[in-house]
C-alpha positions in Angstrom: 8.5 14.4 -18.0 8.7 10.5 -19.0 9.3 8.2 -16.2 10.5 4.6 -17.0 9.3 2.7 -13.8 6.2 4.5 -13.7 5.4 3.2 -17.2 6.6 0.2 -16.8 4.3 -0.9 -13.2 1.2 1.1 -15.1 1.4 -1.0 -18.4 1.9 -4.6 -15.8 -0.6 -3.7 -13.7 -3.3 -2.6 -16.3 -2.8 -6.3 -17.8 -3.8 -8.1 -15.1 -7.7 -10.0 -14.9 -10.1 -8.4 -12.5 -9.4 -11.8 -10.6 -7.0 -9.8 -8.3 -9.0 -8.9 -5.4 -9.8 -13.3 -5.1 -5.7 -14.3 -5.9 -4.7 -11.4 -3.2 -7.2 -13.5 -0.5 -5.6 -16.6 -1.5 -2.3 -16.0 -2.4 -2.1 -14.8 1.6 -4.5 -16.6 2.9 -6.9 -14.2 3.6 -4.4 -12.1 5.8 -5.3 -9.1 3.4 -8.6 -8.9 5.0 -6.8 -8.6 9.0 -4.4 -6.3 7.4 -6.8 -3.5 5.7 -8.7 -3.6 9.1 -5.6 -2.4 11.1 -5.1 -0.2 8.6 -8.3 1.7 9.3 -8.1 1.1 12.7 -4.9 3.0 12.9 -6.3 6.0 10.7 -9.5 6.3 13.3 -11.2 7.9 10.6 -13.7 10.1 12.3 -17.8 10.1 10.9 -18.2 12.5 7.7 -13.7 12.6 7.2 -12.7 12.4 3.9 -9.9 9.9 3.6 -7.1 9.9 0.5 -6.2 6.2 -0.7 -3.7 6.4 -3.1 -3.0 4.1 -5.3 -5.9 2.4 -4.6 -6.1 -0.3 -7.4 -9.6 -1.9 -7.2 -10.4 -0.2 -4.2 -10.3 -3.0 -1.8 -9.2 0.0 1.1 -10.9 2.7 -0.1 -14.2 0.7 -0.3 -13.2 0.2 3.8 -12.8 3.3 4.9 -15.9 4.3 2.9 -18.1 1.7 5.1 -16.3 3.3 8.3 -17.3 7.2 7.5 -20.6 7.1 5.8 -23.9 4.6 5.6 -23.1 5.5 1.8 -19.9 3.9 1.8 -19.2 6.9 -0.9 -15.5 6.0 -3.1 -14.8 8.9 -5.8 -12.0 7.7 -8.0 -9.2 10.3 -9.2 -6.8 9.6 -12.1 -3.1 11.4 -10.8 0.3 10.2 -10.2 0.5 9.9 -6.6 4.4 12.5 -6.7 1.8 15.6 -7.8 -1.7 14.7 -6.0 -3.7 17.2 -7.3 -5.5 18.3 -4.1 -5.5 21.6 -2.0 -3.4 21.1 1.8 -5.0 19.9 4.6 -8.4 18.7 3.0 -8.6 14.3 3.9 -8.6 13.2 7.4 -6.2 10.7 6.9 -3.9 9.2 4.1 -3.2 6.1 3.2 -1.1 3.8 0.8 -1.5 0.2 0.4 0.8 -2.4 -0.8 2.0 0.0 -3.2 4.9 1.9 -2.1 7.6 -0.3 -3.6 5.8 1.0 -6.9 6.0 4.5 -7.0 8.8 6.2 -8.8 9.6 8.4 -5.5 8.6 7.2 -2.0 9.6 10.4 -0.7 7.8 12.6 -2.8 4.6 10.2 -2.6 4.9 10.3 1.2 5.2 14.2 1.3 2.1 14.9 -1.1 0.1 12.8 1.2 1.1 14.5 4.2 0.3 17.8 2.3 -3.2 17.0 1.7 -3.6 15.7 4.9 -4.7 18.1 8.1 -3.2 18.5 11.2 -3.8 15.5 13.6 -4.3 13.2 10.6 -2.7 9.6 10.4 -0.1 9.2 7.3 0.1 5.5 6.6 1.7 2.9 4.6 0.9 -0.7 4.4 3.4 -3.0 2.5 4.9 -6.0 1.6 8.9 -6.6 3.4 11.1 -9.1 4.9 10.8 -11.4 7.6 13.0 -10.6 10.6 13.2 -14.3 11.5 16.2 -16.1 9.2 13.9 -19.8 9.3 10.8 -18.6 8.4 12.8 -16.8 5.6 13.7 -19.7 4.1 9.9 -20.6 3.6 8.7 -17.1 2.7 11.6 -16.8 0.0 10.8 -19.8 -1.8 7.3 -19.3 -2.0 7.7 -15.9 -3.1 10.0 -16.3 -6.1 8.9 -19.9 -7.2 5.1 -20.4 -5.8 4.1 -17.0 -6.7 4.7 -16.6 -10.1 4.1 -20.4 -10.8 0.4 -19.7 -9.3 0.6 -16.7 -11.3 1.0 -18.6 -14.5 -1.9 -20.9 -13.8 -4.0 -18.0 -14.3 -2.7 -16.3 -17.3 0.6 -15.4 -18.6 -0.1 -11.9 -17.1 -0.5 -13.1 -13.8 2.8 -14.7 -14.0 4.5 -11.7 -15.1 2.7 -9.8 -12.3 3.9 -11.6 -9.6 7.2 -12.6 -10.7 7.6 -8.5 -10.5 6.3 -8.8 -6.7 8.6 -10.7 -5.9 11.6 -9.3 -6.7 10.1 -5.6 -5.5 9.6 -6.8 -2.1 13.4 -8.0 -1.8 14.2 -4.4 -2.8 12.0 -2.9 -1.2 12.7 -0.7 1.7 12.1 -1.3 5.6 9.7 -0.4 7.9 12.2 1.7 9.8 13.3 3.3 6.6 9.8 4.0 6.1 9.4 5.5 9.2 12.4 7.5 9.0 11.0 8.8 5.5 7.8 10.2 7.4 9.6 11.8 10.0 11.4 14.1 7.3 8.5 15.0 6.6 7.9 16.0 9.7 5.5 13.5 10.7 5.4 12.6 14.4 5.4 9.0 16.7 6.4 7.6 13.4 6.7 4.1 13.7 6.8 0.4 12.0 4.5 -2.3 12.8 5.1 -6.1 11.7 2.2 -7.6 10.7 1.8 -12.0 9.9 5.1 -12.8 11.1 6.8 -9.8 9.4 5.6 -10.3 5.6 3.6 -7.1 5.6 4.4 -3.8 7.6 2.1 -0.8 9.0 3.8 2.6 9.3 2.1 5.2 10.3 2.3 8.7 11.5 0.8 11.6 12.9 0.6 15.5 11.3 1.5 18.1 13.9 
């Protein structure tokens, strides 16, 4: 079935240069490392657990998980739709999606699939950009997001300019952390909570499978 959003996002991100990891670190003032560390800590992976990282991009978070659960740091890449994962039920210790829930066509189906593939007691967690609640900080942040983000992107390449322009717009339209927590509860996850990080510019939202 033709999915215009999936096609647009895939086309957009497939054209950005390999400097993604470096640029993310610069534009987040190196906070991205702290965010990923928080996700790994909340997921509480056990040694030799299999961890699912949906929409992993360049694999930064997946690599962090791999180093935690195995000395070999092994990552296996699978190409699939987030809304229809090719994995059996209860086969992962936990499941995460980082800075990408805004980009999927169906967030509810994505979280449902992540929950389905996670074993009992496992954590399902979404880390994504958000809108800070402090109104004074919003004035600075939105100018940075909608103005400087695309400007810096265009300095790298036209593709990065388009990508970072999309990023700003998508954040303004994104669900709040509490709304994502509600989606987790609808999928039967318990103890779902939204935790703002870095003055609320990102939220970690997670719940536990019964």
